C-alpha positions in Angstrom: -44.2 -63.0 -53.3 -43.5 -59.3 -53.2 -43.1 -59.4 -49.4 -40.5 -62.2 -49.8 -38.6 -60.2 -52.4 -38.6 -57.1 -50.1 -37.5 -59.2 -47.2 -34.6 -60.7 -49.3 -33.6 -57.2 -50.4 -33.5 -56.0 -46.8 -31.3 -59.0 -45.8 -28.9 -58.2 -48.6 -28.8 -54.6 -47.6 -28.0 -55.4 -44.0 -25.2 -57.8 -45.2 -23.8 -55.1 -47.5 -23.8 -52.5 -44.6 -22.1 -55.0 -42.3 -19.3 -55.8 -44.8 -18.8 -52.0 -45.4 -18.3 -51.5 -41.7 -16.0 -54.4 -41.3 -13.7 -53.7 -44.2 -11.9 -50.7 -42.7 -11.6 -52.5 -39.4 -10.0 -55.5 -41.1 -7.6 -53.2 -43.0 -6.7 -51.5 -39.7 -6.1 -54.8 -38.0 -4.0 -56.0 -40.9 -2.0 -52.7 -40.9 -1.3 -53.1 -37.2 -0.3 -56.7 -37.7 2.1 -55.8 -40.5 3.8 -53.0 -38.5 4.1 -55.3 -35.5 5.6 -58.0 -37.7 8.1 -55.6 -39.1 9.0 -54.4 -35.6 9.5 -58.0 -34.4 11.7 -58.8 -37.5 13.8 -55.7 -36.8 14.3 -56.6 -33.1 15.2 -60.2 -34.0 17.8 -58.9 -36.6 19.3 -56.6 -34.0 19.5 -59.2 -31.4 20.9 -61.7 -33.9 23.5 -59.2 -35.0 24.5 -58.5 -31.4 24.7 -62.3 -30.8 27.0 -62.7 -33.7 29.3 -60.0 -32.3 29.1 -61.3 -28.7 26.8 -61.8 -25.8 23.7 -59.7 -25.2 24.8 -58.6 -21.7 27.7 -56.6 -23.0 27.4 -56.3 -26.8 29.6 -53.2 -27.2 32.4 -54.8 -25.2 32.4 -57.7 -27.6 32.3 -55.3 -30.6 35.4 -53.6 -29.3 37.1 -57.0 -28.9 36.3 -57.8 -32.6 38.2 -54.7 -33.7 40.9 -55.1 -31.1 43.6 -56.4 -33.3 46.9 -54.7 -33.7 46.9 -52.3 -36.6 49.8 -53.0 -39.0 49.2 -50.1 -41.3 52.3 -48.1 -42.1 51.8 -44.5 -43.0 54.4 -42.8 -45.2 54.6 -39.3 -43.8 55.9 -36.5 -45.9 58.9 -34.5 -44.7 56.8 -31.6 -43.5 55.0 -33.8 -41.0 58.0 -35.8 -39.7 59.0 -34.8 -36.2 55.7 -33.0 -35.7 55.1 -32.4 -32.0 51.4 -32.1 -32.6 51.0 -35.7 -33.7 48.9 -38.2 -31.7 50.2 -41.4 -30.1 49.1 -44.8 -31.3 46.6 -46.6 -29.1 47.9 -50.1 -28.3 45.7 -53.0 -29.3 43.2 -51.1 -31.4 42.5 -51.5 -35.1 41.0 -48.1 -35.5 43.8 -45.6 -34.8 42.6 -42.0 -34.4 46.3 -41.0 -34.5 46.6 -42.4 -38.1 43.4 -40.8 -39.1 44.8 -37.5 -37.9 48.1 -38.0 -39.7 46.4 -38.9 -43.0 44.1 -35.9 -42.8 47.0 -33.5 -42.0 49.1 -35.0 -44.9 46.3 -34.6 -47.5 46.1 -30.8 -48.1 48.4 -29.2 -50.7 48.5 -25.5 -49.9 45.0 -24.2 -49.5 43.5 -25.3 -52.8 44.2 -29.0 -53.4 44.1 -32.4 -51.6 46.3 -35.4 -52.3 44.2 -38.5 -53.0 46.5 -41.1 -51.4 46.3 -39.7 -47.8 42.7 -38.8 -48.4 41.8 -42.4 -49.2 44.0 -43.6 -46.3 42.0 -41.4 -44.0 38.9 -43.1 -45.3 40.4 -46.5 -44.5 40.6 -45.4 -40.8 37.1 -43.9 -40.9 35.8 -47.2 -42.2 37.3 -48.9 -39.2 35.7 -46.2 -37.0 32.2 -46.9 -38.5 32.7 -50.7 -38.3 33.5 -50.5 -34.6 30.2 -48.7 -33.9 28.3 -51.9 -34.4 26.9 -54.1 -37.1 24.0 -51.8 -38.1 26.1 -48.7 -38.7 29.0 -50.8 -39.9 26.9 -51.9 -42.9 27.4 -48.5 -44.3 31.1 -49.2 -44.6 30.6 -51.6 -47.6 29.3 -48.8 -49.8 32.1 -46.4 -48.7 34.7 -49.0 -49.3 33.3 -49.6 -52.8 33.7 -45.9 -53.6 37.3 -45.8 -52.3 38.1 -48.8 -54.4 36.6 -47.1 -57.5 39.0 -44.2 -57.2 42.0 -46.5 -56.5 41.2 -48.6 -59.5 40.9 -45.5 -61.7 44.3 -44.4 -60.3 45.8 -47.8 -61.1 44.5 -47.7 -64.7 46.0 -44.2 -65.1 49.3 -45.4 -63.7 49.3 -48.3 -66.2 48.4 -45.9 -69.0 51.3 -43.6 -68.0 53.7 -46.6 -67.8 52.8 -47.7 -71.3 53.3 -44.2 -72.7 56.8 -44.0 -71.1 57.6 -47.4 -72.4 56.5 -46.5 -75.9 58.5 -43.3 -75.7 61.6 -45.0 -74.6 61.3 -47.5 -77.5 60.8 -44.7 -80.0 64.0 -43.1 -78.8 65.8 -46.4 -79.1 66.6 -46.8 -75.4 68.2 -49.9 -74.0 66.6 -52.4 -71.7 67.8 -50.6 -68.6 66.2 -47.4 -69.8 62.9 -49.2 -70.6 62.8 -50.7 -67.1 63.5 -47.4 -65.5 60.8 -45.7 -67.4 58.3 -48.3 -66.4 58.7 -47.6 -62.7 56.3 -45.1 -61.0 57.7 -41.6 -60.6 56.9 -41.7 -56.9 56.9 -44.7 -54.6 54.6 -43.1 -52.1 52.0 -42.0 -54.7 49.1 -44.3 -55.7 49.2 -42.8 -59.1 51.9 -40.8 -61.0 49.3 -39.7 -63.6 46.1 -37.6 -63.4 44.9 -39.0 -60.1 47.5 -37.6 -57.7 45.2 -35.0 -56.3 41.6 -33.9 -56.3 42.2 -31.1 -58.8 44.4 -33.2 -61.1 41.7 -35.9 -61.2 39.0 -33.3 -62.0 41.2 -31.9 -64.9 42.0 -35.3 -66.2 38.4 -36.5 -66.3 37.0 -33.3 -67.7 39.6 -33.3 -70.5 38.6 -36.9 -71.4 34.9 -36.2 -71.1 34.4 -38.8 -68.4 32.2 -36.6 -66.1 28.5 -36.7 -67.0 26.5 -33.9 -65.5 23.2 -35.4 -66.5 23.4 -39.2 -65.8 24.9 -41.5 -63.3 28.5 -42.7 -64.1 31.2 -44.2 -62.0 33.6 -41.4 -62.6 36.2 -40.4 -60.0 34.6 -37.0 -59.6 31.2 -38.4 -58.9 32.6 -41.0 -56.5 34.6 -38.3 -54.7 31.5 -36.2 -54.2 29.8 -39.1 -52.4 32.8 -39.5 -50.1 32.9 -35.7 -49.6 29.3 -35.6 -48.4 30.0 -38.6 -46.0 33.0 -36.8 -44.6 30.9 -33.8 -43.8 28.6 -36.1 -41.8 31.3 -37.8 -39.8 33.2 -34.5 -39.3 30.0 -32.9 -37.7 29.4 -36.1 -35.6 32.9 -36.0 -34.2 32.6 -32.3 -33.6 29.4 -32.8 -31.6 30.9 -35.8 -29.8 33.7 -33.5 -28.6 31.4 -30.9 -27.2 30.7 -30.7 -23.5 27.4 -30.9 -21.6 24.4 -28.9 -22.6 24.3 -25.4 -21.0 20.8 -25.6 -19.5 20.5 -29.3 -18.4 24.2 -29.9 -17.8 23.8 -33.4 -19.3 25.9 -35.0 -21.9 24.0 -35.8 -25.0 23.8 -39.4 -26.3 26.0 -40.3 -29.3 22.9 -41.8 -31.0 21.2 -38.4 -30.9 24.3 -36.5 -32.0 24.9 -38.9 -34.9 21.3 -38.7 -36.0 21.2 -34.9 -35.9 24.6 -34.7 -37.8 23.1 -37.0 -40.5 19.9 -34.9 -40.7 22.0 -31.8 -41.4 24.2 -33.3 -44.0 23.7 -36.7 -45.8 19.9 -36.8 -45.3 19.5 -34.1 -47.9 20.8 -36.4 -50.5 19.0 -39.6 -49.6 15.5 -40.8 -50.4 13.1 -41.2 -47.5 13.5 -45.0 -47.0 17.3 -44.7 -46.7 16.8 -41.8 -44.1 14.5 -44.0 -42.1 16.8 -47.0 -42.2 19.8 -44.8 -41.2 17.9 -43.3 -38.2 17.0 -46.8 -37.0 20.6 -47.8 -37.2 21.6 -44.8 -35.1 19.4 -45.9 -32.3 21.7 -48.8 -31.7 24.8 -46.7 -31.3 26.8 -47.4 -28.1 27.1 -45.0 -25.2 29.8 -42.3 -24.8 32.1 -44.5 -22.7 32.5 -46.8 -25.7 33.9 -43.9 -27.8 36.3 -43.0 -25.0 37.8 -46.5 -25.3 37.7 -46.3 -29.1 39.8 -43.2 -29.3 41.9 -44.2 -26.3 40.9 -41.5 -23.7 39.6 -41.6 -20.1 37.1 -38.8 -20.0 35.3 -36.1 -22.0 38.0 -33.5 -21.5 40.6 -35.7 -23.1 38.1 -36.7 -25.9 37.4 -33.1 -26.6 41.1 -32.2 -27.0 41.7 -35.1 -29.5 38.5 -34.7 -31.4 39.0 -31.0 -31.8 42.4 -31.7 -33.6 40.8 -34.3 -35.9 37.8 -32.2 -36.7 40.1 -29.2 -37.6 42.2 -31.4 -39.9 39.1 -32.8 -41.5 37.7 -29.3 -41.9 40.8 -28.2 -43.9 40.5 -31.2 -46.2 36.7 -30.8 -46.6 37.0 -27.0 -47.5 39.7 -27.6 -50.1 37.7 -30.4 -51.7 34.5 -28.3 -51.5 36.2 -25.4 -53.4 37.6 -27.6 -56.1 34.2 -29.3 -56.7 32.3 -26.0 -56.5 34.6 -24.3 -59.0 33.7 -27.0 -61.6 30.0 -27.1 -60.7 30.3 -30.7 -59.4 28.4 -30.4 -56.2 25.2 -31.9 -57.7 26.5 -34.6 -59.9 23.8 -37.3 -60.3 
């Protein structure tokens, strides 16, 4: 009887040891299977996205065709920029126009301390087209950026309506006639998206601070917080364009891939403000960036020398806008708004 019990205990002990050895192996196998499944899903999504935008043999050619419609955007240039010999020519048949981006960026600064919001947001309209043309994975970022530009525009429209109501009330209080009322209800500037406190970066900051709309502790959809997010994204794209305009590496003499340039620009700028899972998703998206020749066609040039000349101008204009916005936000301790 005792021998049978001992024999049974030995069998149970062997089974327990076997299960103990197998459990880590099963976990490893399951982990490998999960990673393989995720990789397969990602590849299928990528191929499916490329299929939606065209054939798999020349996906970036088809992407370019998708964004190959004539741009009908009209930019109202100020008097100082009219007749400017330094302006860029329009690229026929392209939706993204680097010439319009350059014009908007040059029209945004006011002196050395402020930035007009209308041309600033118009420059983002072009940058959204630039991102969209880079493929479906990177183009997905444009939805979030467009949401932020719409927030500022909606705030500007609300401020315009508030100013219009004040002018209307003031005219009634003064006993004005109907013609006076109608005149006072018109915006003070046709070219301005808002005649009130959202004309420029600094006027928006002053307006929102005076109304206690900026929360330094919690997340709010204030114009200042929204501007900060756009400001950070502009730094990323500015650095990417700067690297894209650089020549070959001194040692190897090779041109670096746009995917590597975009990833490194992201790591030096936006990555510091994103959680780890967004950083990994972004770097996966950058892998699918097109080759350098695609960007030549996108900005309407033939070679790297021409690309460098145009991109240098755009980067310099973006640098002026970025620095003015940076100073305004820094003076009011708004560089770390939640």
